[in-house]
Structure formats: C-alpha cells, structure tokens
N, C-alpha and C positions, 0 to 999 in steps of 0.2 A: 171513474167509470163514465163513459160517454152516454148521454141520454139517447134513447131511441126516438128518432124524429116522428115516426108513425104513432108511437104511444103518446108522445107529448102533444101532438095535434089532436089525437082522440080525446085526451083529457081536457084540452082547451075547449073542444066542441061540447063536451059534456057539461063543463062549467057554463058556457054560453047558453046552453039550453035551459039552465036554471035561473037565468037572469030575467028581470022584467025588460020589456021592449025599450024603456027609457035608458036602462043601464047598458043594454046591447048597443044602443046608438052611441053612448059615451065610449064604449070599448072600440067600436068601429072607428070613431074619430081618432082615438089614441093610436090605433093601428095605422091609420092613414098618415098621421104625423110621423110615426116611426118609419114609414116607407118612403117619405118624401124628403128632399133636401130642406135644410132649415129655411131658406128663403121662400120656398113654396109653402111650407107649413105656416108661415107667418103671413100668407096671402101677399107676398112680395112687398110688405111694408118695410121700409128701411129701418135698420136697427138704430136705436138712439145713440148718436155719437157725441152727445153733449158731455162736457167735462163734469166730473164729480166734484162738487164744492166741498170745502172743508167741513161745512155743517153736515152735509150728507154723508161724508166719509166718517165723521164722528158718530152719526146716528147708526151707521152700518156696524161700526166697531162695538157700539153699545149693545146693539141687538145680538151680535155674535157672543159677546160676553154674557149676556142674559141667558142665551141658549146653553152656553157652557156651564152655567150655574143651574141648569134645568128649570129655568123660569119661563119657558116657552108658553104660548097660549094653547090650551087643550083643543084638539080637533073639533069636538062638539061645540065649543064656544065660538070658534071661527065659523062653523056652519050656521049657528044661530045668528051671528052678526050679519051674515049674508042672506038670512031668511031661508036657508036650506034645511029641509027636514030629512032625517035618515029614513 
C-alpha cells in the first residue's frame, strides 16, 4: 500500500507541533541535510582521503565485532559522555 502524501505531511506537522523549539531546530537541520547534496551538507569541507592504517582498521573490526556481540554503548551513556540531557 502506497502512503498518502497529504496524510504523511499532516502527521509530520502534528508531530512537529509537539516538539520543543530546540528539537524543531534539530529536525529542521536534518531536513536541510536530507535536501542538499553531500558536499553542501558538509559545508564544502573536503572528505578525509587519508588512508586507513592497519591499527585503525583493526580498531574498526574490533568495534564491529563488539557490536555483533551486542556490546555496544547504551544511548543514554553516550549522551552522558557528551553532557547531553534527555
């Protein structure tokens, strides 16, 4: 079943109306990123073209294995680490 665009937009507007102004600003930023090409969304900062070292590749693989074992860091803990409160 194909979603009704008018209904989907109406529901999105209803949800936006329930958010605090801070969260609306975050959603607006997300929408802007979704609407722009990647280079513009990154403020034209060149992508990192540095080679991945063996150490970094090993760390990435270790992190992936940890996630596969469900050993990821809980969202609340990450927020606390960055001083963000829900």
